N, C-alpha and C positions, 0 to 999 in steps of 0.2 A: 307601819302599825298593822297588827294582824286583823283580819276581817272578822267581824263579829258573827259567831255561829247562830243560826236561826233554828236549825233542826237539832235539838239535843235528844239522843236516842237512848243513852244509857240513864239507868235509874238515878245514879249519883248526880247526873247533870240535870234531869228534869225535876229533882226534888230540892234544888237549891232554892234558897229564899229570895225574895224579891218583893216589891210593893204589891199589895193585893189588887186584883183587876177591879176595875170600875164597873158600874152597872152597864155602861156602854160596852165595855170589853165583853162582859158576860152575854149581853144580847148578841153582840157580833158573833162570838163563838158558837152560840147555840144555833142561830139562824144558818150560819155558814155550815155547821155540821148537818143540819137538815138537808141543805142543798147538796152537800157532797155525798150523804148517805142516801139521797133521793127520797127522803120523806117528803120533800118538796121537789116535785119533778120538774124538769125543763118545760117551759111553757105554762106552768101553773101560776094563775094570777090571785092576788090577795090584796087586802088593804092593811094599812098600818094598824088600824084598830083591831082588825081580825087577828093579826099576828101578835100584837101586844096581849090580847085576851088569851090566845093559846099558850103563850109563854109566861102568863101570870106576871107580867111586868108592866110598868107605865109606858106611855107613848114616847117620852122624851128619849130614853136610852134606845128604844126600837127605832126611832126615827134617825138617830145619830148613827146607829149600826148600819142601817139601810144605806145611808149615805156613803159609808165606807165601802160596802158591798157593791154599790153602783158604780163607784170609781174602779173597782177591781173587776167589773164586768159580770158579776154573779147575779145581778138584778137589774131590771130596767124600770124606770118610772113611766107610768102610763098617765097621761093628763085626764083629770077628772074621774079616774078609776082606781088608781092605787099602783101597784107594782106587779111585775111579772118575773119569775125565775127565767133568766136569760136562756132561750132556746140555743142549742149547739147543733147546727146542721152539718152534714157531711163536708160541705165546703169549709166550714169553720174548723173542723177537725183537721182537714187537709192543711189548712193554713197554719194551725197551731203546731202541727208535727213538723211542717217545713221550717217554721222558725226555730223550733227547738233543735232540729238537726244543725242549723247554723251555729247556734250558741253552745250547745252541748258538745258538738263535734270540735269546735275551736278550743273549748275548755279541756277536752281530753287531749287534744294535740299539745297544748302548752303543758298540761300536766305531765306528760310523757317526758318533757324535758326538765320539769322544775319541781316535781313531787319530792317531798321529804320523807325520810325514813319513817317518822311518826305518822304522817298522813298515809303512807302505804300500809303500815301496820294496822291503822284504823279501818281502811278498806278491807283488809283480810279479816278483821274482827266482824265487820259488817256482813261479809259473805257467810260467816259462820252463823250469824244471827239470822240471815235470810234463809239458810237451810233449815233452821228451827222454826221459821215462820212461813214455810212454803205453802202456797195455796192448797187447801184440801177441798172436798166436796162442801160446798155452801158454807164458807167460814162466817162466823157471826161479825157484828160490827166492831166488837173490841179486837178481834184478830185482824180484821181488815185495817183498823186504824194503826195497829202495830206495824203491819206491813207497809202502809203508806209512809210512816216515820222512818223506817228502815231505808225504803227506797229514796225518799227525799235526802236523807243524810248521806247516803252514798254519793248521790250526784252532787250534793252540796260540797262535799270534801274535795271532789274533782274540781269544781268551780274555785274553790279556795286555793287549791294546788296550782291553779293557773296563774296565781298572783296577779290577777287583774280584777280590781274591786268592782268596776262597772259591770264586768261580765258576771261576776258573783251575784251582784244585786239583780241583774236581768234574769239569771237562771232561778233564783229563788221565787221571783214573781211568776215565772212560767211553771215552776214546780207546784205552787199554790193552784194555779188553773187546772193542772192535769190531776188534782185530787178528785175532781168530779168524775173522771174516767175510771179510777181505780177500783170502785166498787163493782163496776161492770166487768172489768177484766178478772178480778179476783173470785168473782162469783161463779166463773166458768173455767176452772182449772184444766177441764179437758181440752180446752182450745190451746194449751201450751204444748206444742208439738216438739219432737226430738230436734227440729231444726231451729228452735227459738234461740236467738243470740242473747245471752243474759248478762248479768254483772260479772260473772266469773271470767267471760270472754273479754269484757271491757277491761277489767283489772289486769289481765294477762297482758293485753296490748299496751296498757300504760306502763306496767312493770318492765316491759321488754325495751322501753325507752325510744320507741320508733313513733314519732308524731303522726305521720300519715297512716300508720296501721292503726293507731289509736283513734284517730279521726273516722276512718272507715268502719272500724268496729262499732264505735258509738252510733254511727249512722244505721248500721245493720241492727244494732239493739232496738232503736227507736222504731225502725221499720217493723220489726217483729212485733213490738207493742202495739203498733198501729193496726197490724193485721188481726191481733187478738182482740182489740177493742171493736173493730168493725165486725168480727164474728159474734161478739157478745151482743151488739146492738142488733144485728140482722137475724142472728140465729139463737139468741139466748132467751127467747120466750118472753120478751117484755110485752106488757100489755099494749094493746094496739094504740090507744090514745097517748101512752107515754112514748112509744116507739115513734110515732109521727113527729114528736117534738125534736127528734134527733135527726130525722131524714129530711 
């Protein structure tokens, strides 16, 4: 059975019908967007009542949404105080990138042997879409959301091409965590140097059919992203209070 796609990036895919989202789903998406876009900064604390008021929603869907976000690691419950947006310190960033190198590297190696023509063609289409959505000086939230979707779809297709469903599910979860970083990276396109190893390099390695080259290239791509993120945090002009939540 084919793996279920999570990140649909084409308009004809994203506009397909389905059951309408519940109030909890709506609350979850709005809170998560605020965290990803850093309207709610790492380390920011709040109460359920405050958040419900800001969202103009009742407490029940907000409480249920916060439960989901807590399980995903986006927020932490603080006894007798409320919640906090989970801080991400340098040690956490290091651990996340190390873990992602393991799973994405393995997916790339497997995809080099198993990718289908259809999947390869979709990766090429995503490369073209990436060119159209390349980071420019201070892209707005809509542009960044589009870049995130394209990036997620690219890595998910590789995960699906590995033909390992557990690996696919794991990579989808890690991609969702990494969305918190993307706004920092994309907001500083000057940090993308000529030596950045990007999706084009990853695709070429997979298309060549060499598993170890694909694995090494994926590792190099993730290391390039890590370096851009660290520059964004340390040199990107973040406010002192916000920056301390990352460091």
